[in-house]
Structure formats: C-alpha cells, structure tokens
PDB file of N, CA, C and O in Angstrom:
ATOM      1  N   UNK A   1       0.848  -1.188  -0.005  1.00  0.00           N
ATOM      2  CA  UNK A   1      -0.006  -0.002  -0.010  1.00  0.00           C
ATOM      3  C   UNK A   1       0.887   1.238  -0.011  1.00  0.00           C
ATOM      4  O   UNK A   1       1.778   1.340   0.832  1.00  0.00           O
ATOM      5  N   UNK A   2       0.682   2.154  -0.903  1.00  0.00           N
ATOM      6  CA  UNK A   2       1.482   3.367  -1.031  1.00  0.00           C
ATOM      7  C   UNK A   2       0.926   4.466  -0.126  1.00  0.00           C
ATOM      8  O   UNK A   2      -0.278   4.591   0.099  1.00  0.00           O
ATOM      9  N   UNK A   3       1.866   5.245   0.374  1.00  0.00           N
ATOM     10  CA  UNK A   3       1.474   6.403   1.191  1.00  0.00           C
ATOM     11  C   UNK A   3       1.175   7.595   0.302  1.00  0.00           C
ATOM     12  O   UNK A   3       1.748   7.771  -0.773  1.00  0.00           O
ATOM     13  N   UNK A   4       0.271   8.387   0.789  1.00  0.00           N
ATOM     14  CA  UNK A   4      -0.049   9.605   0.069  1.00  0.00           C
ATOM     15  C   UNK A   4       1.082  10.616   0.285  1.00  0.00           C
ATOM     16  O   UNK A   4       1.387  10.948   1.431  1.00  0.00           O
ATOM     17  N   UNK A   5       1.716  11.118  -0.796  1.00  0.00           N
ATOM     18  CA  UNK A   5       2.846  12.035  -0.644  1.00  0.00           C
ATOM     19  C   UNK A   5       2.545  13.318   0.151  1.00  0.00           C
ATOM     20  O   UNK A   5       3.400  13.821   0.880  1.00  0.00           O
ATOM     21  N   UNK A   6       1.330  13.831  -0.001  1.00  0.00           N
ATOM     22  CA  UNK A   6       0.938  15.032   0.724  1.00  0.00           C
ATOM     23  C   UNK A   6       0.923  14.768   2.227  1.00  0.00           C
ATOM     24  O   UNK A   6       1.422  15.581   3.005  1.00  0.00           O
ATOM     25  N   UNK A   7       0.365  13.662   2.628  1.00  0.00           N
ATOM     26  CA  UNK A   7       0.308  13.303   4.033  1.00  0.00           C
ATOM     27  C   UNK A   7       1.720  13.105   4.567  1.00  0.00           C
ATOM     28  O   UNK A   7       2.023  13.530   5.682  1.00  0.00           O
ATOM     29  N   UNK A   8       2.574  12.475   3.799  1.00  0.00           N
ATOM     30  CA  UNK A   8       3.950  12.233   4.253  1.00  0.00           C
ATOM     31  C   UNK A   8       4.709  13.557   4.422  1.00  0.00           C
ATOM     32  O   UNK A   8       5.472  13.696   5.379  1.00  0.00           O
ATOM     33  N   UNK A   9       4.527  14.512   3.541  1.00  0.00           N
ATOM     34  CA  UNK A   9       5.160  15.796   3.671  1.00  0.00           C
ATOM     35  C   UNK A   9       4.650  16.559   4.901  1.00  0.00           C
ATOM     36  O   UNK A   9       5.437  17.188   5.608  1.00  0.00           O
ATOM     37  N   UNK A  10       3.323  16.505   5.159  1.00  0.00           N
ATOM     38  CA  UNK A  10       2.787  17.188   6.343  1.00  0.00           C
ATOM     39  C   UNK A  10       3.321  16.578   7.618  1.00  0.00           C
ATOM     40  O   UNK A  10       3.608  17.300   8.573  1.00  0.00           O
ATOM     41  N   UNK A  11       3.463  15.249   7.655  1.00  0.00           N
ATOM     42  CA  UNK A  11       3.983  14.582   8.834  1.00  0.00           C
ATOM     43  C   UNK A  11       5.417  15.003   9.093  1.00  0.00           C
ATOM     44  O   UNK A  11       5.788  15.272  10.235  1.00  0.00           O
ATOM     45  N   UNK A  12       6.208  15.062   8.071  1.00  0.00           N
ATOM     46  CA  UNK A  12       7.608  15.478   8.235  1.00  0.00           C
ATOM     47  C   UNK A  12       7.687  16.903   8.722  1.00  0.00           C
ATOM     48  O   UNK A  12       8.523  17.205   9.573  1.00  0.00           O
ATOM     49  N   UNK A  13       6.873  17.772   8.232  1.00  0.00           N
ATOM     50  CA  UNK A  13       6.895  19.155   8.637  1.00  0.00           C
ATOM     51  C   UNK A  13       6.501  19.291  10.081  1.00  0.00           C
ATOM     52  O   UNK A  13       7.105  20.079  10.808  1.00  0.00           O
ATOM     53  N   UNK A  14       5.498  18.542  10.529  1.00  0.00           N
ATOM     54  CA  UNK A  14       5.027  18.633  11.907  1.00  0.00           C
ATOM     55  C   UNK A  14       6.096  18.165  12.877  1.00  0.00           C
ATOM     56  O   UNK A  14       6.224  18.725  13.966  1.00  0.00           O
ATOM     57  N   UNK A  15       6.875  17.138  12.504  1.00  0.00           N
ATOM     58  CA  UNK A  15       7.907  16.638  13.384  1.00  0.00           C
ATOM     59  C   UNK A  15       8.986  17.672  13.588  1.00  0.00           C
ATOM     60  O   UNK A  15       9.555  17.761  14.676  1.00  0.00           O
ATOM     61  N   UNK A  16       9.280  18.453  12.576  1.00  0.00           N
ATOM     62  CA  UNK A  16      10.346  19.432  12.672  1.00  0.00           C
ATOM     63  C   UNK A  16       9.879  20.779  13.227  1.00  0.00           C
ATOM     64  O   UNK A  16      10.707  21.673  13.401  1.00  0.00           O
ATOM     65  N   UNK A  17       8.592  20.958  13.509  1.00  0.00           N
ATOM     66  CA  UNK A  17       8.098  22.199  14.087  1.00  0.00           C
ATOM     67  C   UNK A  17       8.701  22.366  15.488  1.00  0.00           C
ATOM     68  O   UNK A  17       8.895  21.380  16.198  1.00  0.00           O
ATOM     69  N   UNK A  18       8.994  23.602  15.885  1.00  0.00           N
ATOM     70  CA  UNK A  18       9.539  23.818  17.216  1.00  0.00           C
ATOM     71  C   UNK A  18       8.493  23.526  18.284  1.00  0.00           C
ATOM     72  O   UNK A  18       7.291  23.519  18.017  1.00  0.00           O
ATOM     73  N   UNK A  19       8.977  23.286  19.490  1.00  0.00           N
ATOM     74  CA  UNK A  19       8.109  22.999  20.607  1.00  0.00           C
ATOM     75  C   UNK A  19       7.261  24.219  20.971  1.00  0.00           C
ATOM     76  O   UNK A  19       7.651  25.359  20.718  1.00  0.00           O
ATOM     77  N   UNK A  20       6.124  23.967  21.553  1.00  0.00           N
ATOM     78  CA  UNK A  20       5.334  24.998  22.216  1.00  0.00           C
ATOM     79  C   UNK A  20       6.009  25.277  23.548  1.00  0.00           C
ATOM     80  O   UNK A  20       6.318  24.334  24.275  1.00  0.00           O
ATOM     81  N   UNK A  21       6.243  26.505  23.888  1.00  0.00           N
ATOM     82  CA  UNK A  21       6.990  26.864  25.102  1.00  0.00           C
ATOM     83  C   UNK A  21       6.320  26.358  26.363  1.00  0.00           C
ATOM     84  O   UNK A  21       6.996  25.796  27.225  1.00  0.00           O
ATOM     85  N   UNK A  22       5.012  26.538  26.502  1.00  0.00           N
ATOM     86  CA  UNK A  22       4.330  26.067  27.701  1.00  0.00           C
ATOM     87  C   UNK A  22       4.354  24.555  27.873  1.00  0.00           C
ATOM     88  O   UNK A  22       4.525  24.039  28.977  1.00  0.00           O
ATOM     89  N   UNK A  23       4.178  23.859  26.756  1.00  0.00           N
ATOM     90  CA  UNK A  23       4.246  22.401  26.804  1.00  0.00           C
ATOM     91  C   UNK A  23       5.650  21.931  27.187  1.00  0.00           C
ATOM     92  O   UNK A  23       5.805  21.030  28.010  1.00  0.00           O
ATOM     93  N   UNK A  24       6.636  22.524  26.607  1.00  0.00           N
ATOM     94  CA  UNK A  24       8.031  22.119  26.887  1.00  0.00           C
ATOM     95  C   UNK A  24       8.363  22.396  28.352  1.00  0.00           C
ATOM     96  O   UNK A  24       8.975  21.561  29.018  1.00  0.00           O
ATOM     97  N   UNK A  25       7.962  23.561  28.855  1.00  0.00           N
ATOM     98  CA  UNK A  25       8.224  23.915  30.258  1.00  0.00           C
ATOM     99  C   UNK A  25       7.593  22.938  31.216  1.00  0.00           C
ATOM    100  O   UNK A  25       8.221  22.510  32.184  1.00  0.00           O
ATOM    101  N   UNK A  26       6.337  22.578  30.946  1.00  0.00           N
ATOM    102  CA  UNK A  26       5.617  21.643  31.791  1.00  0.00           C
ATOM    103  C   UNK A  26       6.235  20.251  31.711  1.00  0.00           C
ATOM    104  O   UNK A  26       6.356  19.570  32.730  1.00  0.00           O
ATOM    105  N   UNK A  27       6.626  19.822  30.515  1.00  0.00           N
ATOM    106  CA  UNK A  27       7.194  18.513  30.332  1.00  0.00           C
ATOM    107  C   UNK A  27       8.482  18.334  31.125  1.00  0.00           C
ATOM    108  O   UNK A  27       8.726  17.263  31.680  1.00  0.00           O
ATOM    109  N   UNK A  28       9.312  19.381  31.181  1.00  0.00           N
ATOM    110  CA  UNK A  28      10.595  19.280  31.843  1.00  0.00           C
ATOM    111  C   UNK A  28      10.608  19.848  33.238  1.00  0.00           C
ATOM    112  O   UNK A  28      11.614  19.743  33.940  1.00  0.00           O
ATOM    113  N   UNK A  29       9.488  20.461  33.666  1.00  0.00           N
ATOM    114  CA  UNK A  29       9.420  21.022  35.013  1.00  0.00           C
ATOM    115  C   UNK A  29      10.341  22.257  35.162  1.00  0.00           C
ATOM    116  O   UNK A  29      10.976  22.433  36.201  1.00  0.00           O
ATOM    117  N   UNK A  30      10.405  23.072  34.164  1.00  0.00           N
ATOM    118  CA  UNK A  30      11.254  24.287  34.222  1.00  0.00           C
ATOM    119  C   UNK A  30      10.383  25.505  33.946  1.00  0.00           C
ATOM    120  O   UNK A  30       9.215  25.380  33.577  1.00  0.00           O
ATOM    121  N   UNK A  31      10.964  26.672  34.129  1.00  0.00           N
ATOM    122  CA  UNK A  31      10.169  27.893  33.932  1.00  0.00           C
ATOM    123  C   UNK A  31       9.957  28.134  32.428  1.00  0.00           C
ATOM    124  O   UNK A  31      10.705  27.627  31.591  1.00  0.00           O
ATOM    125  N   UNK A  32       8.929  28.911  32.113  1.00  0.00           N
ATOM    126  CA  UNK A  32       8.647  29.237  30.733  1.00  0.00           C
ATOM    127  C   UNK A  32       9.801  30.072  30.123  1.00  0.00           C
ATOM    128  O   UNK A  32      10.111  29.936  28.940  1.00  0.00           O
ATOM    129  N   UNK A  33      10.416  30.915  30.928  1.00  0.00           N
ATOM    130  CA  UNK A  33      11.553  31.714  30.448  1.00  0.00           C
ATOM    131  C   UNK A  33      12.702  30.810  30.042  1.00  0.00           C
ATOM    132  O   UNK A  33      13.284  31.006  28.975  1.00  0.00           O
ATOM    133  N   UNK A  34      13.044  29.830  30.858  1.00  0.00           N
ATOM    134  CA  UNK A  34      14.134  28.878  30.520  1.00  0.00           C
ATOM    135  C   UNK A  34      13.754  28.052  29.301  1.00  0.00           C
ATOM    136  O   UNK A  34      14.590  27.798  28.433  1.00  0.00           O
ATOM    137  N   UNK A  35      12.507  27.638  29.235  1.00  0.00           N
ATOM    138  CA  UNK A  35      12.034  26.846  28.094  1.00  0.00           C
ATOM    139  C   UNK A  35      12.164  27.609  26.830  1.00  0.00           C
ATOM    140  O   UNK A  35      12.601  27.068  25.814  1.00  0.00           O
ATOM    141  N   UNK A  36      11.785  28.888  26.868  1.00  0.00           N
ATOM    142  CA  UNK A  36      11.860  29.742  25.692  1.00  0.00           C
ATOM    143  C   UNK A  36      13.291  29.893  25.225  1.00  0.00           C
ATOM    144  O   UNK A  36      13.558  29.859  24.024  1.00  0.00           O
ATOM    145  N   UNK A  37      14.206  30.057  26.148  1.00  0.00           N
ATOM    146  CA  UNK A  37      15.640  30.167  25.801  1.00  0.00           C
ATOM    147  C   UNK A  37      16.149  28.902  25.129  1.00  0.00           C
ATOM    148  O   UNK A  37      16.857  28.972  24.124  1.00  0.00           O
ATOM    149  N   UNK A  38      15.794  27.752  25.673  1.00  0.00           N
ATOM    150  CA  UNK A  38      16.252  26.497  25.079  1.00  0.00           C
ATOM    151  C   UNK A  38      15.679  26.306  23.695  1.00  0.00           C
ATOM    152  O   UNK A  38      16.406  25.942  22.771  1.00  0.00           O
ATOM    153  N   UNK A  39      14.387  26.546  23.532  1.00  0.00           N
ATOM    154  CA  UNK A  39      13.741  26.398  22.232  1.00  0.00           C
ATOM    155  C   UNK A  39      14.380  27.341  21.191  1.00  0.00           C
ATOM    156  O   UNK A  39      14.644  26.938  20.058  1.00  0.00           O
ATOM    157  N   UNK A  40      14.623  28.596  21.594  1.00  0.00           N
ATOM    158  CA  UNK A  40      15.264  29.546  20.665  1.00  0.00           C
ATOM    159  C   UNK A  40      16.675  29.121  20.278  1.00  0.00           C
ATOM    160  O   UNK A  40      17.114  29.345  19.150  1.00  0.00           O
ATOM    161  N   UNK A  41      17.368  28.518  21.207  1.00  0.00           N
ATOM    162  CA  UNK A  41      18.735  28.090  20.938  1.00  0.00           C
ATOM    163  C   UNK A  41      18.770  26.881  19.986  1.00  0.00           C
ATOM    164  O   UNK A  41      19.596  26.841  19.074  1.00  0.00           O
ATOM    165  N   UNK A  42      17.886  25.903  20.189  1.00  0.00           N
ATOM    166  CA  UNK A  42      17.927  24.670  19.451  1.00  0.00           C
ATOM    167  C   UNK A  42      16.920  24.609  18.272  1.00  0.00           C
ATOM    168  O   UNK A  42      16.938  23.666  17.481  1.00  0.00           O
ATOM    169  N   UNK A  43      16.076  25.596  18.178  1.00  0.00           N
ATOM    170  CA  UNK A  43      15.073  25.689  17.099  1.00  0.00           C
ATOM    171  C   UNK A  43      14.263  24.418  16.956  1.00  0.00           C
ATOM    172  O   UNK A  43      13.612  23.994  17.911  1.00  0.00           O
ATOM    173  N   UNK A  44      14.287  23.804  15.796  1.00  0.00           N
ATOM    174  CA  UNK A  44      13.414  22.652  15.519  1.00  0.00           C
ATOM    175  C   UNK A  44      14.055  21.325  15.875  1.00  0.00           C
ATOM    176  O   UNK A  44      13.467  20.278  15.605  1.00  0.00           O
ATOM    177  N   UNK A  45      15.223  21.328  16.464  1.00  0.00           N
ATOM    178  CA  UNK A  45      15.865  20.082  16.852  1.00  0.00           C
ATOM    179  C   UNK A  45      15.362  19.645  18.206  1.00  0.00           C
ATOM    180  O   UNK A  45      15.906  20.030  19.241  1.00  0.00           O
ATOM    181  N   UNK A  46      14.295  18.820  18.192  1.00  0.00           N
ATOM    182  CA  UNK A  46      13.672  18.399  19.437  1.00  0.00           C
ATOM    183  C   UNK A  46      14.536  17.556  20.305  1.00  0.00           C
ATOM    184  O   UNK A  46      14.442  17.650  21.529  1.00  0.00           O
ATOM    185  N   UNK A  47      15.398  16.714  19.724  1.00  0.00           N
ATOM    186  CA  UNK A  47      16.282  15.901  20.543  1.00  0.00           C
ATOM    187  C   UNK A  47      17.216  16.749  21.357  1.00  0.00           C
ATOM    188  O   UNK A  47      17.374  16.522  22.557  1.00  0.00           O
ATOM    189  N   UNK A  48      17.841  17.725  20.729  1.00  0.00           N
ATOM    190  CA  UNK A  48      18.748  18.618  21.450  1.00  0.00           C
ATOM    191  C   UNK A  48      17.992  19.434  22.498  1.00  0.00           C
ATOM    192  O   UNK A  48      18.497  19.652  23.599  1.00  0.00           O
ATOM    193  N   UNK A  49      16.787  19.884  22.157  1.00  0.00           N
ATOM    194  CA  UNK A  49      15.981  20.632  23.111  1.00  0.00           C
ATOM    195  C   UNK A  49      15.646  19.774  24.327  1.00  0.00           C
ATOM    196  O   UNK A  49      15.732  20.239  25.463  1.00  0.00           O
ATOM    197  N   UNK A  50      15.270  18.544  24.089  1.00  0.00           N
ATOM    198  CA  UNK A  50      14.946  17.630  25.209  1.00  0.00           C
ATOM    199  C   UNK A  50      16.171  17.397  26.078  1.00  0.00           C
ATOM    200  O   UNK A  50      16.074  17.440  27.305  1.00  0.00           O
ATOM    201  N   UNK A  51      17.312  17.154  25.467  1.00  0.00           N
ATOM    202  CA  UNK A  51      18.521  16.925  26.247  1.00  0.00           C
ATOM    203  C   UNK A  51      18.850  18.148  27.099  1.00  0.00           C
ATOM    204  O   UNK A  51      19.233  18.019  28.262  1.00  0.00           O
ATOM    205  N   UNK A  52      18.700  19.317  26.523  1.00  0.00           N
ATOM    206  CA  UNK A  52      19.003  20.581  27.273  1.00  0.00           C
ATOM    207  C   UNK A  52      17.986  20.740  28.430  1.00  0.00           C
ATOM    208  O   UNK A  52      18.355  21.159  29.527  1.00  0.00           O
ATOM    209  N   UNK A  53      16.726  20.406  28.177  1.00  0.00           N
ATOM    210  CA  UNK A  53      15.709  20.491  29.222  1.00  0.00           C
ATOM    211  C   UNK A  53      15.974  19.538  30.373  1.00  0.00           C
ATOM    212  O   UNK A  53      15.828  19.916  31.536  1.00  0.00           O
ATOM    213  N   UNK A  54      16.362  18.304  30.063  1.00  0.00           N
ATOM    214  CA  UNK A  54      16.687  17.349  31.109  1.00  0.00           C
ATOM    215  C   UNK A  54      17.908  17.766  31.898  1.00  0.00           C
ATOM    216  O   UNK A  54      17.956  17.605  33.117  1.00  0.00           O
ATOM    217  N   UNK A  55      18.923  18.319  31.183  1.00  0.00           N
ATOM    218  CA  UNK A  55      20.148  18.784  31.879  1.00  0.00           C
ATOM    219  C   UNK A  55      19.800  19.932  32.836  1.00  0.00           C
ATOM    220  O   UNK A  55      20.246  19.948  33.983  1.00  0.00           O
ATOM    221  N   UNK A  56      19.010  20.877  32.362  1.00  0.00           N
ATOM    222  CA  UNK A  56      18.668  22.040  33.200  1.00  0.00           C
ATOM    223  C   UNK A  56      17.914  21.570  34.411  1.00  0.00           C
ATOM    224  O   UNK A  56      18.191  22.029  35.519  1.00  0.00           O
ATOM    225  N   UNK A  57      16.951  20.654  34.240  1.00  0.00           N
ATOM    226  CA  UNK A  57      16.147  20.191  35.377  1.00  0.00           C
ATOM    227  C   UNK A  57      17.041  19.465  36.405  1.00  0.00           C
ATOM    228  O   UNK A  57      16.836  19.606  37.611  1.00  0.00           O
ATOM    229  N   UNK A  58      18.010  18.705  35.935  1.00  0.00           N
ATOM    230  CA  UNK A  58      18.885  17.948  36.841  1.00  0.00           C
ATOM    231  C   UNK A  58      19.824  18.836  37.615  1.00  0.00           C
ATOM    232  O   UNK A  58      20.317  18.446  38.673  1.00  0.00           O
ATOM    233  N   UNK A  59      20.084  20.048  37.096  1.00  0.00           N
ATOM    234  CA  UNK A  59      20.995  20.970  37.817  1.00  0.00           C
ATOM    235  C   UNK A  59      20.228  21.860  38.795  1.00  0.00           C
ATOM    236  O   UNK A  59      20.847  22.531  39.621  1.00  0.00           O
ATOM    237  N   UNK A  60      18.914  21.880  38.720  1.00  0.00           N
ATOM    238  CA  UNK A  60      18.119  22.742  39.634  1.00  0.00           C
ATOM    239  C   UNK A  60      17.965  22.090  40.986  1.00  0.00           C
ATOM    240  O   UNK A  60      17.334  22.659  41.877  1.00  0.00           O
TER     241      UNK A  60
END
C-alpha cells in the first residue's frame, strides 16, 4: 500500500516544528523563560531541546 505524498510531507513538517513553550516547560518542570531560551537556541531540533531540558532540570 502506497502512502499519500501530501500526508507524508505534512507529517515530516510537523515533526520538525519547534516546541510549544508552555508544553516544553511543563514537560521538563522548568520555567517558561528557561524553556523559551532552550527552544530559541535549538530551534526545531527536538532531541537537542529535550537533552538541554533534562540537563537544566537535573541541575536545579
């Protein structure tokens, strides 16, 4: 069964979208200000953003 190319492109785009600041802050238990800084630094790289969020939480 073949995938619809339009659906595949939309899925790829959604994965690379940057995090929502409030969601990211709640997920990692950090302030919205810190979450915003991390997201701005790492942009759409969610893996790097998550690693930075976990590191920040472990240092608090």
